[in-house]
C-alpha positions in Angstrom: 212.5 181.3 -18.5 211.1 178.0 -19.7 208.0 176.6 -18.1 205.3 174.0 -18.5 202.0 175.5 -19.8 198.7 173.9 -19.0 198.1 172.6 -22.5 199.7 169.5 -24.2 202.6 171.5 -25.6 205.2 169.5 -27.4 208.6 171.2 -28.0 212.1 170.4 -26.9 212.0 173.5 -24.6 209.0 172.3 -22.6 206.8 169.3 -22.4 203.9 168.6 -20.1 204.4 164.8 -19.8 201.5 162.6 -18.9 202.1 159.0 -17.6 204.1 157.0 -20.1 202.9 154.1 -22.2 205.6 151.4 -22.0 206.5 149.9 -25.3 206.3 146.1 -25.3 209.1 144.7 -27.3 210.4 145.5 -30.8 207.8 146.5 -33.5 207.3 144.4 -36.6 209.0 145.5 -39.8 206.9 147.5 -42.2 206.5 146.3 -45.8 207.8 148.8 -48.3 211.2 150.6 -48.9 209.5 153.8 -47.8 208.6 152.1 -44.5 211.8 150.5 -43.2 211.8 148.4 -40.0 211.3 150.5 -36.9 214.1 150.3 -34.3 213.0 150.9 -30.7 215.6 152.5 -28.5 216.8 150.3 -25.7 217.0 151.7 -22.2 220.5 150.3 -21.3 223.8 151.9 -22.3 225.9 150.3 -25.0 229.7 150.7 -25.4 231.5 152.6 -26.9 230.2 155.7 -25.0 230.7 159.4 -25.2 231.5 162.3 -22.9 230.5 166.0 -23.0 233.2 168.6 -22.9 231.9 171.9 -21.5 232.7 174.9 -23.8 230.5 177.6 -22.3 227.7 178.0 -19.8 225.1 180.6 -18.9 224.4 181.7 -22.5 220.6 181.6 -22.3 218.5 179.0 -24.1 220.4 177.7 -27.1 218.2 176.9 -30.1 220.7 176.0 -32.8 224.5 175.6 -33.3 225.6 176.1 -36.9 228.8 176.4 -39.0 229.3 178.9 -41.7 232.0 176.7 -43.3 235.0 178.0 -41.3 236.4 177.5 -37.8 233.6 179.3 -36.0 230.2 178.2 -34.7 227.2 180.4 -34.5 224.7 179.9 -31.7 221.2 181.2 -31.7 219.9 182.2 -28.3 216.1 182.0 -27.9 215.6 185.6 -26.7 216.9 186.9 -30.1 220.7 187.0 -30.3 223.2 185.1 -32.5 226.6 184.7 -30.8 229.9 183.5 -32.2 232.1 180.7 -30.8 235.6 181.4 -32.2 237.2 178.1 -31.1 238.0 179.1 -27.6 235.3 181.4 -26.3 232.0 183.0 -27.1 232.7 186.5 -28.3 231.2 189.2 -26.1 229.4 191.1 -28.9 226.5 189.5 -30.7 226.7 188.6 -34.4 223.1 189.6 -34.8 220.5 190.9 -32.3 216.9 190.8 -33.3 215.5 190.8 -29.7 213.3 193.8 -30.5 211.6 191.8 -33.3 211.1 188.5 -31.4 208.4 187.2 -29.1 209.9 185.0 -26.4 209.7 182.6 -24.7 207.9 179.3 -24.0 208.1 177.7 -27.5 208.7 181.1 -29.2 211.8 183.0 -30.0 214.8 183.0 -32.3 214.9 179.4 -33.4 217.6 178.8 -36.0 220.1 180.2 -38.5 221.3 178.9 -41.8 224.2 180.2 -44.0 223.9 180.3 -47.7 226.0 177.6 -49.4 228.0 180.4 -51.0 228.3 182.5 -47.8 232.0 183.1 -48.3 231.1 184.8 -51.6 227.8 186.6 -50.9 227.6 186.9 -47.1 224.0 185.9 -46.9 222.3 184.0 -44.1 218.8 183.3 -43.0 217.0 183.2 -39.6 213.7 181.7 -38.3 212.0 183.5 -35.5 208.5 184.2 -34.0 207.6 187.9 -34.3 205.9 190.1 -31.8 202.5 188.7 -33.0 203.7 185.2 -32.5 203.9 184.3 -36.2 206.8 182.6 -37.9 209.2 184.8 -39.9 211.9 183.6 -42.3 214.2 186.5 -42.9 217.5 187.1 -44.8 220.5 189.2 -43.6 224.1 189.7 -44.7 227.3 189.9 -42.9 228.9 193.3 -42.2 231.2 194.5 -44.9 233.8 195.5 -42.3 233.5 192.8 -39.6 233.1 189.0 -40.2 231.8 188.6 -36.6 229.0 191.1 -37.0 225.9 191.1 -39.3 224.5 194.1 -41.0 221.2 194.5 -39.1 219.9 197.0 -41.6 220.1 194.4 -44.4 217.2 192.3 -43.2 214.3 191.4 -45.6 211.4 189.1 -44.9 210.8 186.0 -47.2 207.9 184.4 -45.4 205.5 185.3 -42.6 203.3 182.3 -41.5 200.5 182.8 -39.1 200.5 180.6 -36.0 197.1 179.9 -34.4 198.6 178.8 -31.1 201.8 179.5 -29.1 203.4 176.1 -29.5 204.6 173.9 -32.3 206.5 176.5 -34.3 209.1 174.1 -35.9 211.8 176.5 -36.6 214.6 174.6 -38.2 216.4 175.9 -41.3 218.8 173.8 -43.3 220.3 174.0 -46.8 220.1 170.7 -48.6 222.7 169.2 -50.9 220.5 170.5 -53.8 221.2 174.1 -52.7 217.6 174.8 -51.7 216.6 176.1 -48.2 214.4 173.7 -46.2 212.1 175.1 -43.5 210.5 173.0 -40.7 207.0 174.1 -39.8 205.0 172.6 -36.8 201.3 172.0 -37.0 200.3 175.3 -35.4 200.0 174.1 -31.9 197.4 173.1 -29.2 197.1 169.3 -28.9 196.2 166.7 -31.4 196.3 169.2 -34.3 192.6 170.4 -33.9 192.5 171.9 -37.4 194.2 169.0 -39.0 196.9 171.3 -40.4 199.5 168.6 -40.9 197.2 166.8 -43.4 195.5 169.8 -45.0 196.8 171.0 -48.4 195.8 174.6 -47.9 198.3 175.6 -45.2 202.1 175.6 -44.7 201.7 174.3 -41.1 202.7 170.8 -40.3 205.0 170.7 -43.4 208.6 170.7 -44.5 209.0 173.6 -47.0 211.6 173.9 -49.8 212.4 177.2 -51.4 215.0 178.6 -53.8 216.6 181.7 -52.3 218.6 182.3 -55.5 215.4 183.4 -57.2 214.1 187.0 -56.8 217.2 187.9 -54.9 216.6 191.7 -55.2 212.8 191.8 -55.1 210.0 190.5 -52.9 209.3 187.8 -52.0 213.1 187.2 -52.2 212.8 183.5 -53.1 211.2 181.3 -55.7 209.7 177.8 -56.0 212.0 174.9 -57.1 210.5 173.5 -60.3 210.4 170.0 -59.0 208.6 170.7 -55.7 206.3 167.7 -55.5 203.0 169.5 -54.7 203.4 172.2 -57.2 201.2 170.7 -59.9 198.5 169.8 -57.4 197.8 173.5 -56.6 198.6 173.2 -52.9 201.1 175.8 -51.4 204.0 175.6 -53.7 206.6 175.7 -50.9 205.6 172.3 -49.5 208.1 169.4 -49.8 206.6 167.0 -47.2 203.5 166.9 -44.9 202.2 165.1 -41.9 204.6 166.5 -39.3 203.7 167.6 -35.8 206.7 169.6 -34.7 209.9 168.8 -36.5 212.3 170.0 -33.8 215.6 169.6 -35.7 216.2 167.9 -39.0 219.5 167.6 -40.9 221.1 166.2 -44.0 223.8 163.6 -43.8 226.8 165.4 -45.3 228.2 162.1 -46.8 225.0 160.7 -48.4 222.5 163.5 -48.6 219.9 161.5 -46.6 217.4 163.7 -44.7 216.8 162.9 -41.0 213.9 164.4 -39.1 213.2 164.4 -35.4 209.4 164.9 -35.0 208.0 165.5 -31.6 205.1 163.3 -30.6 201.9 163.9 -28.6 201.4 161.5 -25.6 203.0 158.2 -26.6 205.8 158.2 -29.2 208.8 160.2 -30.3 210.0 159.5 -33.9 212.9 159.8 -36.3 211.9 159.9 -40.0 214.3 159.3 -42.9 214.1 160.5 -46.4 216.8 158.8 -48.6 218.8 161.1 -50.8 217.4 161.4 -54.3 213.8 161.0 -53.1 211.4 163.2 -55.1 209.6 164.5 -52.0 205.9 164.5 -51.4 206.1 162.1 -48.4 203.4 162.1 -45.8 204.8 161.3 -42.3 201.3 160.5 -40.9 200.5 163.1 -38.2 197.8 163.5 -36.9 196.3 160.3 -38.1 199.4 158.5 -36.8 201.8 159.1 -34.0 204.8 157.1 -34.9 203.6 153.6 -35.6 200.5 154.1 -33.5 197.1 155.6 -34.4 196.8 159.2 -33.3 194.4 159.9 -30.5 192.8 162.8 -32.5 191.9 160.6 -35.4 190.7 162.6 -38.4 188.8 165.2 -36.5 189.0 168.7 -38.0 190.1 167.4 -41.4 188.2 169.1 -44.3 188.2 165.7 -46.1 188.9 162.2 -44.9 192.7 161.5 -45.0 193.9 157.9 -45.4 193.1 155.6 -42.5 195.6 154.9 -39.8 198.1 152.3 -41.1 197.5 153.1 -44.8 200.5 152.5 -47.1 200.6 156.2 -48.0 202.0 157.1 -44.6 205.8 156.8 -44.1 206.7 155.1 -40.8 209.6 156.2 -38.7 213.0 154.5 -38.8 213.4 155.0 -35.0 210.9 155.6 -32.3 210.7 155.5 -28.6 208.0 155.8 -25.9 207.7 158.0 -22.8 208.9 155.6 -20.2 211.7 156.7 -17.9 210.9 160.4 -18.2 211.2 160.7 -22.0 208.9 163.2 -23.5 210.2 165.2 -26.5 212.8 164.3 -29.2 215.6 166.6 -30.2 216.8 165.6 -33.6 220.5 165.7 -34.4 223.1 164.7 -37.0 224.7 161.6 -38.6 228.3 161.7 -37.3 230.9 162.2 -40.1 233.8 163.6 -38.1 237.2 161.9 -37.5 237.6 162.1 -33.7 235.0 159.4 -32.8 235.6 156.6 -35.3 233.4 154.2 -33.4 230.4 156.3 -34.2 231.0 156.8 -37.9 227.7 156.9 -39.8 225.5 156.8 -36.6 222.7 159.2 -36.2 222.8 161.1 -32.9 219.6 162.4 -31.3 218.2 162.8 -27.8 215.3 163.6 -25.5 214.6 167.1 -24.0 213.1 165.9 -20.7 215.0 162.8 -19.8 218.3 164.0 -21.3 218.9 160.6 -22.9 221.3 160.5 -25.9 221.0 157.9 -28.6 223.1 156.8 -31.5 221.1 154.8 -34.1 218.8 153.8 -31.3 221.5 152.7 -28.8 221.4 154.6 -25.5 224.4 156.5 -24.4 225.4 157.4 -20.8 225.5 161.3 -20.6 222.2 163.0 -19.7 222.4 166.7 -20.4 219.6 168.7 -18.7 217.1 170.3 -21.1 218.7 169.1 -24.4 217.5 171.6 -27.0 219.7 171.2 -30.0 222.7 169.5 -31.7 225.3 171.1 -33.9 227.9 170.2 -36.4 231.2 172.0 -37.2 233.0 172.2 -40.6 234.9 169.1 -39.8 231.8 167.0 -38.9 232.3 167.0 -35.1 229.2 167.2 -33.0 228.0 169.6 -30.3 224.9 170.1 -28.2 223.2 173.0 -26.5 220.7 173.2 -23.6 217.8 175.3 -22.5 219.9 176.4 -19.5 222.6 177.9 -21.8 225.1 175.0 -21.7 227.3 174.5 -24.8 229.2 171.2 -25.1 231.4 169.2 -27.6 230.6 165.5 -27.9 233.8 163.4 -27.5 234.3 159.7 -27.3 234.6 158.4 -23.8 238.3 157.8 -22.8 239.6 160.2 -25.5 242.0 162.8 -24.3 240.5 166.2 -23.5 240.2 168.4 -26.5 242.1 171.7 -26.1 240.0 174.6 -27.5 241.5 176.3 -30.5 243.2 179.6 -29.4 241.5 182.8 -30.7 243.0 184.1 -33.9 245.8 186.6 -33.5 244.3 188.8 -36.2 240.8 189.4 -37.3 240.2 187.5 -40.6 239.2 189.5 -43.6 235.4 189.5 -44.1 233.9 187.8 -47.2 233.4 190.2 -50.0 229.9 191.7 -49.7 228.7 194.1 -52.5 226.8 197.2 -51.4 223.9 195.9 -53.6 223.4 192.2 -53.9 223.7 191.3 -57.6 221.0 189.3 -59.3 221.7 185.7 -59.8 222.3 185.1 -63.5 222.0 181.8 -65.2 221.6 178.4 -63.8 223.3 176.8 -60.8 225.1 173.6 -60.7 223.7 171.1 -58.2 225.2 167.7 -57.5 223.0 164.7 -58.2 222.2 163.2 -54.8 223.2 159.6 -54.3 220.2 157.3 -53.7 220.9 155.1 -50.7 219.0 151.8 -50.6 217.9 150.7 -47.1 216.3 147.5 -46.0 
């Protein structure tokens, strides 16, 4: 199903890897708070370690693993289905099937799902997929009024359709932030070295992190609004933009304890990077691509840019907090989560991520022993425990090495009552209370 195209495609599902550039030692610290010291991942395991507990196999390429706030996990399958893990098994019937709407595969397909923060109240969720024309679609659905393990397929509405000039670098991650807004990861549109300089342009949504308010215009197109504090709004660029300078943000997440935003951005030929936005940041960051690839200068320079962006190394570019090179078979980062569960206390507060090609797993830059094949995504359950999925359809729970085997939760004896879903979604009236994010100082 997944194959290597002839182009320099960069996506956790496939990566045509050229000879690696070996990183010579640790990199120097960068000067400003926005540019913390870069940690280079070592290539030797460090204790304590983790193990992978197999929960399911043969599911098809898994693109995301998401909790709706209860005991279940929802897995998106690249070909267009969402399936439910009920604690002991993947249910035989799909939660949602949009296969007829989706172009697949390669780097296209059904790429993620996100549940509204008030899902238990309104039953709304959102998906990101590439349509039959190969363009990105952000759509909203609601759960069935009679079955919590099934969606109402007829309820779908489209929020955004974003044209994709090439077949790769579609981004695809959806996450609700602690502010209640929906964040959307968009790749640079594909090919190699961002030939149209989309990540640095201000007239496109490609190569950006978007931020939208899905509680505006709930009952009428476009079914979302623009948060009043989006950083580029006064400048006249696409209002949805929250950050720029991204190549292919294949998985980003919010630390559930601090609100920090962690982004795994896939590199070109030399570096894979993890970017960090501290909670409370006003947005507007530029993560450097295509002028920079991690802490290096990008091979494409400023070609294709309508106006000259800042030079490589300029203070306006935010450097990664972690990066690694392509030695040892590395090729494509898969971003993950900061661990906040209770079963692996040795890893409390550590950020988990990995590499699609080599299968290496990292926790805050330290290499772990397991090497899952074709690592495509991480997931987090309602208790903060971590999971991962692969392009071959493997679904695993991450457990601390030496811990007793985790017994899967038995299926419920009775079907739980579905959340209340009105026949017509009521308009959102009045303001919404959002917690003030805590700003985390980092050296």
